[in-house]
C-alpha positions in Angstrom: 121.3 93.7 34.1 123.2 90.3 34.2 124.5 88.4 31.0 121.7 85.9 31.5 118.9 88.3 31.7 120.3 90.0 28.4 120.4 86.8 26.6 117.1 85.9 27.8 115.8 88.8 25.8 117.2 87.3 22.8 115.3 83.9 23.3 112.1 85.9 22.3 113.4 86.5 18.6 111.4 84.0 16.5 114.0 83.9 13.6 116.1 81.7 15.8 116.6 78.1 14.7 116.2 75.3 17.0 120.0 74.8 17.2 120.5 78.5 17.8 118.1 78.4 20.5 119.5 75.7 22.3 122.8 77.2 22.1 121.4 80.1 23.9 119.5 78.4 26.4 122.8 76.5 27.3 124.9 79.6 27.6 122.0 81.3 29.9 122.1 78.1 32.1 125.8 78.1 32.3 125.7 81.8 33.6 123.1 81.0 36.2 125.1 78.0 37.3 128.2 80.1 37.8 126.5 82.3 39.9 124.8 79.5 41.9 121.0 80.2 40.7 120.6 76.3 39.8 116.9 76.3 39.7 116.9 79.6 37.2 119.5 77.7 35.3 117.1 74.5 35.0 114.3 77.0 34.0 116.5 78.6 31.3 117.1 75.1 29.5 113.3 75.2 28.8 112.0 71.9 26.9 115.6 70.7 27.0 115.1 69.8 30.6 113.2 66.7 31.1 113.9 65.9 34.6 116.8 65.2 36.9 118.9 62.7 35.2 116.7 62.2 32.3 118.3 62.4 28.7 117.2 65.5 26.6 115.7 65.1 23.3 118.6 65.9 20.8 117.0 65.2 17.3 117.9 68.4 14.7 120.8 69.6 16.9 124.4 69.8 15.7 127.0 67.8 17.3 128.4 70.6 19.3 125.0 71.9 20.5 124.2 68.3 21.5 127.4 68.0 23.6 126.6 71.3 25.1 123.0 70.4 26.1 124.2 67.0 27.5 126.9 68.5 29.5 124.6 71.4 31.0 121.7 68.8 31.8 124.2 66.6 33.4 125.8 69.3 35.5 122.3 70.4 36.6 121.1 66.9 37.4 124.3 66.2 39.6 123.6 69.3 41.8 119.9 69.2 41.8 120.1 65.6 42.6 122.2 66.3 45.4 119.8 69.2 46.9 116.7 67.1 46.6 118.6 64.0 47.7 117.5 61.7 44.8 118.9 58.3 44.7 120.8 57.3 41.7 120.9 60.9 40.2 124.9 61.3 40.4 125.2 57.8 38.4 122.7 59.3 35.7 124.4 62.6 35.7 127.9 60.9 35.2 126.5 59.2 32.2 125.4 62.3 30.6 128.5 64.2 31.0 130.6 61.2 29.9 128.4 61.2 26.6 129.2 64.8 26.3 132.9 64.1 26.7 132.9 61.6 23.9 131.2 64.1 21.5 133.6 67.2 22.6 136.5 64.7 21.9 135.2 63.8 18.5 135.0 67.5 17.6 138.3 68.2 19.0 137.4 70.8 21.3 139.7 70.2 24.1 138.6 73.1 26.3 135.2 71.6 26.6 136.6 68.2 27.2 138.4 69.8 30.4 135.1 71.7 31.5 133.1 68.5 31.0 135.7 66.3 33.2 135.6 68.9 36.0 131.8 68.3 36.2 132.4 64.7 36.1 134.8 64.8 38.9 132.4 66.6 41.0 129.7 63.9 40.6 132.3 61.4 41.6 133.0 63.6 44.8 129.4 63.8 45.7 129.2 60.1 46.1 132.5 59.8 48.2 134.5 58.3 45.3 137.5 60.7 46.1 140.1 58.5 44.3 138.3 58.5 41.0 137.5 62.3 41.4 141.2 62.9 41.8 142.2 61.0 38.8 139.7 62.9 36.6 140.7 66.3 38.0 144.4 65.5 37.2 143.7 64.1 33.8 141.9 67.6 33.1 144.6 69.5 34.2 147.0 67.8 31.9 144.7 68.3 29.1 144.5 72.0 29.8 147.1 73.3 27.3 145.6 76.8 26.7 147.3 79.5 29.0 144.3 81.8 28.4 141.9 79.6 30.5 143.3 80.6 33.9 140.0 80.4 35.7 139.2 77.1 34.3 142.3 75.9 35.9 141.7 77.6 39.1 138.4 76.1 39.2 139.8 72.6 38.7 142.4 73.2 41.2 140.3 74.4 43.7 138.1 71.2 43.3 141.1 69.1 43.5 142.0 70.7 46.9 138.5 69.6 48.2 139.2 66.1 47.2 142.7 66.1 48.9 141.2 67.5 52.1 138.4 65.0 52.0 140.8 62.1 51.5 142.9 63.3 54.6 145.6 64.8 52.5 145.7 68.2 54.0 149.6 68.7 53.3 148.9 68.4 49.8 145.8 70.6 49.6 147.9 73.3 51.4 150.6 72.9 48.9 148.5 73.5 46.1 146.5 76.6 47.7 150.2 78.1 48.7 151.5 77.6 45.1 148.3 79.4 43.7 147.8 82.2 46.3 149.2 85.0 43.9 146.9 84.1 41.1 143.7 84.2 43.4 144.7 87.5 45.1 144.8 89.0 41.5 141.8 87.5 40.2 138.9 89.9 39.7 136.3 86.9 40.0 134.8 87.3 43.7 133.5 83.7 43.3 136.7 82.1 42.8 138.4 84.3 45.5 135.7 83.2 47.9 136.4 79.5 47.2 140.2 79.9 47.6 139.7 81.7 51.0 137.0 78.9 51.9 139.4 76.0 51.1 142.5 77.5 52.6 140.5 78.1 55.8 139.4 74.4 56.0 142.9 73.4 55.6 144.4 75.6 58.2 141.9 74.3 60.5 142.5 70.7 60.3 146.3 71.4 60.4 145.9 73.7 63.0 144.2 71.0 65.4 146.6 68.2 64.3 149.5 70.2 64.9 148.3 72.2 67.8 149.0 75.5 65.9 146.8 78.1 67.4 147.9 80.7 64.8 146.7 78.3 62.1 143.1 78.3 63.8 143.1 82.2 64.3 144.1 82.4 60.5 141.2 80.0 59.5 138.8 82.1 61.2 139.9 85.3 59.3 140.1 83.1 55.9 136.3 81.9 56.4 135.3 85.5 57.1 136.9 86.8 53.8 135.3 83.7 52.0 131.7 85.0 53.4 132.5 88.5 52.3 133.6 87.2 48.6 130.5 84.8 48.2 128.2 87.7 49.4 129.9 90.1 46.6 129.5 87.5 44.0 125.8 86.9 45.1 126.5 83.1 45.7 124.1 82.2 48.4 124.9 78.5 48.5 128.6 79.0 48.9 128.0 81.8 51.6 125.9 79.3 53.6 128.7 76.7 53.3 131.3 79.1 54.6 129.0 79.8 57.6 128.7 76.2 58.3 132.3 75.7 58.2 133.1 78.9 60.4 130.3 77.2 62.9 132.3 74.0 62.8 135.6 75.8 63.5 134.4 77.8 66.3 133.0 74.4 67.7 136.3 73.1 67.5 137.6 76.3 69.4 135.1 75.8 72.2 133.2 79.0 71.2 129.8 77.3 71.2 127.4 80.0 71.0 129.2 81.8 68.4 129.4 78.5 66.5 125.3 78.1 66.8 125.0 81.7 65.7 126.8 80.7 62.4 125.1 77.4 61.8 121.7 79.1 62.4 122.8 81.6 59.5 123.9 78.6 57.3 120.8 76.8 58.0 118.4 79.5 57.0 120.2 80.1 53.8 120.0 76.6 52.8 116.4 76.3 53.8 115.6 79.5 51.5 117.4 77.5 48.7 115.3 74.3 49.6 118.8 72.5 49.6 117.7 69.6 52.0 121.0 67.7 51.7 123.0 70.7 52.9 120.5 71.4 55.7 121.1 68.0 56.6 124.8 68.6 56.8 124.5 71.6 58.8 122.2 69.4 61.4 125.0 66.8 61.7 127.5 69.9 62.4 125.1 71.3 65.0 124.9 67.6 66.5 128.7 67.7 67.0 128.5 71.0 68.9 125.5 70.0 71.1 127.7 66.8 71.8 130.4 69.0 72.9 128.2 70.9 75.0 126.9 67.8 76.7 123.5 68.2 75.4 123.1 64.6 74.4 119.4 64.3 73.9 119.4 67.6 71.5 122.6 66.1 69.8 120.6 62.7 69.2 117.5 64.5 67.8 119.6 66.6 65.5 121.6 63.7 64.0 118.6 61.5 63.5 117.1 64.1 61.3 120.3 64.6 59.3 120.6 60.7 58.8 117.1 60.5 57.7 117.3 63.0 55.2 120.8 61.9 53.9 119.4 58.3 53.6 117.0 59.2 50.9 120.0 60.3 48.5 122.8 58.8 46.8 125.6 60.6 48.6 126.9 57.9 50.3 130.3 59.6 51.9 128.0 62.3 53.4 125.7 59.6 55.1 128.6 57.6 56.1 130.1 60.6 58.0 126.6 61.3 59.6 126.2 57.9 60.7 129.6 58.0 62.3 128.7 60.9 64.4 125.2 59.3 65.2 127.0 55.9 66.3 129.3 57.9 68.5 126.3 60.1 70.1 124.1 56.7 70.7 127.0 55.1 72.3 127.3 58.1 74.8 123.6 57.8 75.4 124.1 54.2 76.5 122.3 52.7 73.3 125.1 50.3 72.6 123.5 47.9 70.3 122.1 50.7 67.9 125.5 52.5 68.3 127.4 49.3 67.2 125.4 48.4 64.2 125.0 52.2 63.0 129.0 52.4 63.1 129.2 49.1 61.2 126.8 50.4 58.6 128.8 53.8 58.3 132.0 51.7 57.6 130.2 49.5 54.9 128.7 52.6 53.2 131.9 54.4 53.3 133.7 51.5 51.6 131.3 51.0 49.1 131.3 54.4 48.0 135.2 54.6 48.0 135.5 56.9 50.8 138.3 55.0 52.5 139.1 57.9 55.0 135.5 58.1 56.0 135.3 54.1 56.5 138.6 54.2 58.4 137.3 57.1 60.8 133.9 54.9 61.2 135.9 51.8 62.3 138.1 53.7 64.8 135.2 54.9 66.4 133.8 51.2 66.3 136.8 50.2 68.3 137.0 53.1 70.7 133.3 52.7 71.9 132.7 49.1 71.6 136.0 47.4 71.6 135.0 45.4 74.6 131.8 44.5 73.4 132.7 42.7 70.3 134.4 39.4 69.9 138.3 39.2 69.4 137.9 38.2 66.0 135.8 40.9 64.9 138.0 43.4 66.8 141.1 42.3 65.2 139.4 42.3 61.8 138.1 46.0 62.3 141.4 47.0 63.3 143.0 45.7 60.0 140.2 47.3 58.0 140.6 50.4 59.6 144.7 50.3 59.1 144.2 49.7 55.4 141.7 52.4 55.0 144.0 55.0 56.7 147.2 53.9 55.3 147.7 57.1 53.1 146.0 59.6 55.5 148.1 62.6 56.4 145.6 63.7 59.2 147.9 63.5 62.3 144.6 63.5 64.6 143.6 60.2 62.7 147.0 58.6 62.9 147.0 59.1 66.7 143.6 57.5 67.1 144.8 54.6 64.9 147.9 54.3 67.0 145.9 54.3 70.4 143.5 51.6 69.1 146.6 49.4 68.2 148.2 50.2 71.6 144.8 49.2 73.2 144.4 45.9 71.3 148.1 45.0 72.1 147.9 45.6 75.8 144.4 43.7 76.2 146.0 40.7 74.4 149.3 41.0 76.4 147.1 41.0 79.5 145.2 37.9 78.6 148.3 35.9 77.7 149.9 36.8 81.0 146.8 35.2 82.7 147.8 31.8 80.8 151.4 31.6 81.9 152.1 28.4 83.4 152.0 28.4 87.3 152.9 26.2 90.2 150.4 23.7 91.5 150.2 25.8 94.7 149.6 28.9 92.9 147.1 27.2 90.6 144.9 26.0 93.5 145.4 28.8 95.9 141.9 30.3 96.5 140.4 28.1 93.9 136.6 28.0 93.7 134.9 25.8 91.2 131.5 27.5 90.9 133.4 31.0 90.2 135.4 29.3 87.5 132.3 27.8 85.9 130.6 31.1 86.3 133.3 33.0 84.5 133.6 30.4 81.8 130.0 30.7 81.3 129.8 34.2 80.9 132.3 34.3 78.1 129.7 32.3 76.2 126.8 34.0 77.1 128.5 37.4 76.1 129.6 35.8 72.8 126.0 34.7 72.0 124.5 38.1 72.9 126.9 39.9 70.5 126.5 37.3 67.9 122.6 37.5 68.3 122.7 41.3 68.0 121.1 41.8 71.5 117.9 39.3 71.0 117.8 36.8 74.0 115.8 34.7 71.8 118.6 34.3 69.3 121.1 34.1 71.9 119.5 31.5 73.9 119.2 29.4 70.5 122.9 29.9 69.9 123.6 28.6 73.6 121.5 25.5 72.6 119.0 26.5 75.5 115.5 25.2 75.1 113.8 28.4 76.3 114.9 32.1 76.2 113.5 32.5 79.4 116.3 30.7 81.0 118.8 32.9 79.4 116.6 36.1 80.4 116.5 34.7 84.3 120.3 34.9 84.1 120.6 38.6 82.9 117.9 39.7 85.3 118.6 41.7 88.3 119.7 39.0 90.6 120.7 36.6 88.0 124.1 35.3 87.6 124.9 37.3 84.5 123.1 40.4 85.4 126.5 42.5 84.5 125.8 41.4 80.8 122.5 42.7 80.7 123.5 45.8 78.9 124.3 43.7 75.8 120.6 42.8 75.2 117.7 44.6 73.9 115.6 43.8 76.8 111.7 43.1 76.6 109.7 43.3 79.9 108.6 39.7 80.9 105.1 38.8 79.9 103.0 38.9 83.2 99.8 37.6 82.0 98.4 36.5 78.6 96.1 38.6 76.6 94.7 35.5 74.7 90.9 34.7 75.5 90.9 31.3 77.1 88.0 29.3 78.8 89.7 27.9 82.0 86.9 25.8 83.3 88.1 22.0 83.9 86.7 19.8 81.0 85.6 22.5 78.7 87.1 22.9 75.3 89.5 25.9 75.1 88.8 28.4 72.0 91.6 29.0 69.6 94.2 31.6 70.5 93.8 34.6 68.3 96.8 36.1 66.4 97.7 39.7 67.6 98.7 42.0 64.8 100.6 45.0 65.3 101.7 47.7 63.0 104.9 49.6 63.9 105.6 52.5 61.8 109.4 53.5 62.1 111.7 54.6 59.4 114.9 53.8 61.2 115.8 50.2 60.7 117.7 49.4 63.6 114.8 50.6 66.1 112.1 48.8 63.9 114.1 45.5 63.9 114.6 46.0 67.6 110.8 46.5 68.2 110.0 43.7 66.0 112.4 41.3 67.8 111.2 42.2 71.2 107.1 42.0 70.3 107.7 38.7 68.3 109.4 37.1 71.3 106.1 37.3 73.1 104.1 35.6 70.4 102.7 38.6 68.6 103.1 39.4 64.9 104.5 42.7 64.0 104.2 44.2 60.3 106.8 47.1 59.6 106.4 50.1 57.7 109.0 52.9 56.9 107.1 55.5 55.2 104.2 57.9 56.3 102.2 58.0 53.1 102.4 53.9 53.1 101.5 54.0 56.7 98.4 56.0 56.1 97.2 53.6 53.4 97.5 50.7 55.7 95.7 52.6 58.5 92.8 53.7 56.2 92.6 50.2 54.9 90.5 47.2 56.3 93.5 45.3 57.7 93.1 43.9 61.3 95.5 45.9 63.6 95.1 45.3 67.2 97.6 48.1 68.0 99.6 50.7 66.3 103.0 51.9 67.0 104.1 55.1 65.5 107.3 57.2 65.3 106.7 61.0 64.6 109.3 61.9 62.3 108.5 59.9 59.2 109.0 60.7 55.3 105.6 61.7 53.7 103.3 61.9 57.0 104.3 62.6 60.6 103.1 60.2 63.3 100.8 62.9 64.8 99.1 62.9 61.4 98.9 59.3 61.3 97.0 59.1 64.9 94.7 61.8 64.2 93.6 60.3 60.9 93.2 57.0 62.8 90.9 58.5 65.1 88.8 59.7 62.4 88.2 56.2 61.2 85.2 54.3 62.6 87.3 51.2 62.7 90.4 52.5 64.3 88.7 54.8 66.9 89.4 52.1 69.6 92.6 50.8 68.4 95.4 51.4 71.1 98.2 53.6 69.7 101.7 54.1 71.2 103.9 56.9 70.1 107.5 56.0 70.2 109.3 59.2 69.5 112.5 61.0 70.3 110.7 64.4 69.4 109.2 66.6 72.2 105.6 66.2 70.9 104.1 64.3 73.8 101.3 66.9 74.2 100.3 67.0 70.5 100.5 63.2 70.4 98.3 62.9 73.2 95.7 65.6 71.5 95.8 63.6 68.3 94.5 60.4 70.2 97.4 58.2 71.1 97.0 56.2 74.3 100.6 56.2 75.6 103.8 58.3 74.7 107.1 56.5 74.9 110.4 58.5 74.3 113.3 56.7 72.4 115.7 55.4 73.0 115.3 55.1 77.0 111.6 53.9 77.0 111.9 51.0 74.3 112.5 48.7 77.2 109.1 49.6 78.6 107.4 49.1 75.2 106.4 45.3 75.8 104.8 46.1 79.1 102.8 49.1 77.7 101.8 47.0 74.6 100.6 44.1 77.0 98.6 46.7 79.3 97.1 48.3 76.2 95.9 45.0 74.5 94.5 43.7 77.9 92.7 46.7 78.4 91.1 46.6 75.1 90.0 43.1 75.3 88.1 43.4 78.7 
């Protein structure tokens, strides 16, 4: 029988005062937390738990007990908020823990202050504020003067190691681990031993790749295996799953893809049993990297989209930024350049907002590497400057090499451009001169700039160029047009071949008023939704966007007039197949054309549910306008 189970028996004592009962509940919750049983810890708090981030009722409790309750509720809110991806949970957790620190300080309980600071640092780490987390941990170590609290000190040191690694300071992380090796080896605590071996493996993995040390990689595999054994011995399923995920990533880096998938499958299964959606998303992000390395781009894109979808719902911006960077890279390899560029921009902005400067720098490097030739020179230079500032303190050799490679590329391109502008003799200048070619080259520069600044929209680009009609620019970009080589920069709609608006064509007869075509597009990925909206509204149709499956269900069941529905499948709340099936059950939606636009392999299920056409993202987006036109025309005949 565990300590927590023994104390649970004591809660049945009716003679306990409210204060004594609350103290006992906190002790039980703390023991469950230590063993990774967070939901059991939540249940142990009983009436003290009001919900994630919610302040508990403290009336009638002593100052010490109130501080303990705030700490336990704050710590659990941080963890469960991360698991369930609840936005704002980390901020609320920080407020609760900070209040507990203030109360412990007033009581002069230094050890409890240090414990609370350790939990506060964890909250900062979850949102990617690594500098703040480092300061909190270092302050906690300075305040820990009781030499008997060895395990507490070890716990804080391990958390500091993780922050150093996430910040790219791997040599500092290795130094801390090396200095503390003997203590961890002698510790009877299986959980702490597991964490030590896990962090040592992470550090060796990165340094092994950066310094081309295969012996480090071999040792890292051994350390991860040792970590799994200790976590299993401690009964800590969550950390066992993390060790398996890390081992999968390491095996991927070593090119051992089948083994990597085997360990990732184990990690994902464990996280699913814990209902830890955030960690499942992190495993999916790792799997996307493995699939990318194997050249399985379609599967990689599917995996990373699901990871981003889940992480977008929580408040862990650092993890989301990292996943978006991976997604941006995969999208580029798939040829979806506009979405890739916007995704990498978003990744960098989110990481900077969260204080995860290393993650921001790596996202910016990916942007330069993948799209240096597709952005303006001003944006290119600004992007490099931001990356350089973000990575100024990095110790990651691999990242430093990437930064230098980007600098060399920019310098070389600039030098080549300047060399073309050197003064030449009149004979050289006019040799093989062709005015039409020069004018076309000059025009291409501005067409390219307008498409970039217009984010791929031909309508916006034409407006920037001062053209009266977007059709003029579209003709330049079409096959056979004089700027067809720039067509990859646009998000292309198919040209409208006929009007689907009812008209009376007889001479002298008054024409009826053109009707408005209303289209409902249900898509939770903003970049795709906006691209669809831009393409269809260029053709004169009205497009209403919706990003949530439950909200879409309400709209479909309402009496709102929609002439056509465009549905993604993977949506929060309800999936697209459910929405299509429900629409066909409604008398006023039975004849409404439905297009399923999805990256999922569910074409058969979608057609059975009643959709009229199935298009695959992202390659079939260019066919969407023509498909909408065909279905609307068919529906009006």
